[in-house]
Backbone as numpy.savetxt, mean C-alpha at the origin, in Angstrom:
# Nx Ny Nz CAx CAy CAz Cx Cy Cz
12.86 6.73 -12.10 11.56 6.20 -11.73 10.51 6.93 -12.53
9.68 6.18 -13.21 8.56 6.76 -13.95 7.26 6.45 -13.26
6.36 7.41 -13.25 5.04 7.25 -12.67 4.03 7.46 -13.79
3.63 6.37 -14.44 2.75 6.44 -15.61 1.29 6.13 -15.28
1.00 5.84 -14.03 -0.37 5.48 -13.61 -0.91 4.27 -14.34
-0.06 3.27 -14.55 -0.46 2.05 -15.22 -0.61 0.90 -14.23
-1.71 0.18 -14.35 -1.95 -1.03 -13.57 -1.83 -0.78 -12.06
-2.53 0.24 -11.58 -2.54 0.57 -10.16 -3.93 0.24 -9.60
-3.96 -0.54 -8.52 -5.22 -0.83 -7.83 -5.13 -0.27 -6.42
-6.10 0.57 -6.04 -6.18 1.11 -4.68 -7.58 0.80 -4.15
-7.63 0.07 -3.06 -8.91 -0.27 -2.44 -9.67 0.99 -2.07
-10.99 0.90 -2.14 -11.84 2.01 -1.70 -11.76 2.19 -0.18
-11.24 1.19 0.52 -11.10 1.27 1.97 -9.71 1.75 2.40
-8.90 2.21 1.45 -7.57 2.75 1.76 -7.67 4.27 1.84
-6.81 4.87 2.66 -6.75 6.32 2.79 -5.38 6.79 2.32
-5.39 7.68 1.33 -4.15 8.17 0.74 -4.02 9.66 1.03
-2.88 10.08 1.59 -2.63 11.48 1.90 -2.34 12.29 0.66
-1.91 13.52 0.87 -1.61 14.40 -0.26 -0.14 14.25 -0.67
0.11 14.56 -1.91 1.45 14.50 -2.50 2.06 13.10 -2.40
1.24 12.07 -2.62 1.71 10.68 -2.62 1.91 10.26 -4.07
3.07 9.74 -4.39 3.36 9.26 -5.74 3.36 7.74 -5.72
2.62 7.14 -6.66 2.46 5.69 -6.71 2.94 5.18 -8.05
3.89 4.26 -8.04 4.45 3.70 -9.26 3.55 2.66 -9.90
3.88 2.31 -11.12 3.12 1.33 -11.90 3.12 -0.04 -11.22
2.09 -0.83 -11.54 1.96 -2.21 -11.06 1.94 -2.30 -9.53
1.19 -1.40 -8.91 1.10 -1.35 -7.46 -0.31 -1.70 -7.02
-0.40 -2.50 -5.94 -1.68 -2.87 -5.35 -1.69 -2.43 -3.90
-2.76 -1.71 -3.53 -2.94 -1.26 -2.15 -4.28 -1.81 -1.68
-4.24 -2.75 -0.72 -5.43 -3.42 -0.23 -6.18 -2.60 0.82
-7.23 -3.20 1.41 -8.06 -2.56 2.44 -7.25 -2.19 3.68
-7.78 -1.19 4.43 -7.26 -0.79 5.74 -5.83 -0.30 5.71
-5.47 0.40 4.64 -4.15 1.02 4.53 -4.32 2.53 4.71
-3.43 3.12 5.51 -3.38 4.57 5.66 -1.99 5.01 5.22
-1.95 5.84 4.19 -0.69 6.37 3.68 -0.70 7.87 3.94
0.27 8.34 4.71 0.35 9.75 5.08 0.87 10.58 3.89
1.09 11.85 4.13 1.52 12.78 3.08 2.98 12.55 2.67
3.27 12.96 1.43 4.63 13.00 0.89 5.33 11.65 0.86
4.60 10.61 0.52 5.16 9.25 0.43 5.41 8.93 -1.03
6.53 8.25 -1.30 6.84 7.77 -2.64 6.80 6.24 -2.60
5.97 5.68 -3.47 5.83 4.23 -3.60 6.29 3.88 -5.00
7.41 3.19 -5.11 7.96 2.86 -6.42 7.14 1.77 -7.12
7.62 1.28 -8.25 6.91 0.29 -9.06 6.87 -1.09 -8.43
5.83 -1.85 -8.80 5.73 -3.28 -8.47 5.67 -3.53 -6.96
4.74 -2.85 -6.28 4.61 -2.93 -4.82 3.25 -3.52 -4.46
3.22 -4.30 -3.38 1.97 -4.77 -2.79 1.97 -4.29 -1.35
0.91 -3.54 -0.98 0.81 -3.03 0.39 -0.43 -3.64 1.05
-0.20 -4.25 2.21 -1.24 -4.89 3.04 -1.64 -6.24 2.48
-0.65 -6.99 2.04 -0.89 -8.37 1.61 -1.52 -9.11 2.78
-2.64 -9.79 2.55 -3.30 -10.52 3.65 -2.40 -11.59 4.25
-2.57 -11.84 5.55 -1.82 -12.92 6.18 -2.52 -14.25 5.96
-2.14 -15.28 6.67 -2.67 -16.63 6.42 -4.15 -16.79 6.72
-4.75 -15.88 7.46 -6.16 -16.01 7.81 -7.11 -15.53 6.71
-6.58 -15.04 5.59 -7.44 -14.44 4.56 -8.40 -15.45 3.93
-8.15 -16.72 4.07 -9.03 -17.73 3.47 -10.35 -17.87 4.23
-10.45 -17.25 5.41 -11.69 -17.30 6.18 -12.67 -16.26 5.65
-13.95 -16.59 5.63 -14.99 -15.72 5.07 -15.04 -14.38 5.79
-14.84 -14.36 7.10 -14.97 -13.15 7.90 -13.67 -12.35 7.99
-12.68 -12.66 7.21 -11.36 -12.02 7.31 -11.41 -10.54 6.95
-10.68 -9.73 7.71 -10.47 -8.32 7.40 -9.00 -8.01 7.63
-8.36 -7.33 6.66 -6.94 -7.00 6.82 -6.70 -6.17 8.07
-5.59 -6.44 8.74 -5.17 -5.60 9.85 -4.75 -4.24 9.31
-4.87 -3.20 10.11 -4.49 -1.86 9.68 -3.00 -1.82 9.34
-2.68 -1.16 8.25 -1.31 -0.98 7.80 -1.08 0.51 7.58
0.00 1.04 8.15 0.24 2.48 8.10 1.60 2.77 7.50
1.62 3.71 6.56 2.86 4.22 5.99 2.93 5.69 6.42
3.92 6.04 7.22 4.01 7.39 7.77 4.60 8.38 6.76
4.44 9.66 7.06 4.87 10.75 6.18 6.33 10.62 5.77
6.60 11.05 4.54 7.95 11.15 3.98 8.65 9.80 3.85
7.89 8.72 3.77 8.48 7.39 3.59 8.76 7.13 2.11
9.72 6.26 1.87 10.06 5.82 0.52 10.03 4.30 0.52
9.22 3.72 -0.38 9.15 2.27 -0.51 9.72 1.92 -1.88
10.79 1.18 -1.91 11.49 0.83 -3.15 10.78 -0.29 -3.90
11.13 -0.42 -5.16 10.49 -1.37 -6.08 10.50 -2.81 -5.55
9.45 -3.54 -5.89 9.28 -4.97 -5.65 9.10 -5.35 -4.18
8.67 -4.40 -3.35 8.44 -4.71 -1.93 7.04 -5.29 -1.75
6.92 -6.19 -0.79 5.62 -6.70 -0.35 5.53 -6.38 1.13
4.50 -5.61 1.49 4.30 -5.21 2.87 3.03 -5.89 3.36
3.16 -6.71 4.39 2.03 -7.49 4.87 1.15 -6.67 5.79
-0.09 -7.12 5.98 -1.05 -6.39 6.82 -0.52 -6.32 8.25
-0.89 -5.22 8.93 -0.50 -5.03 10.32 0.83 -4.34 10.53
1.46 -3.87 9.47 2.78 -3.25 9.55 2.65 -1.73 9.66
3.59 -1.11 10.38 3.73 0.35 10.43 5.12 0.69 9.92
5.19 1.54 8.88 6.48 1.94 8.32 6.69 3.43 8.50
7.92 3.82 8.71 8.26 5.25 8.75 8.46 5.79 10.12
């Protein structure tokens, strides 16, 4: 696994803990909390909006990744999920 910091988008409304490694081509949307010591591999989407995102007033549900979690490549994690 290489972590080249290429094509990574992290929302300003996301909270990232310490010692978190994020792989290339990763998107982290609003209202995500990632705890310490998490590894996020390449090609990941975290907090993908659900079907209500087409509404003007939509806000992503909180999504939490707990400490010491590992998310493997090509995963899509929808809003409102708790992992770890």
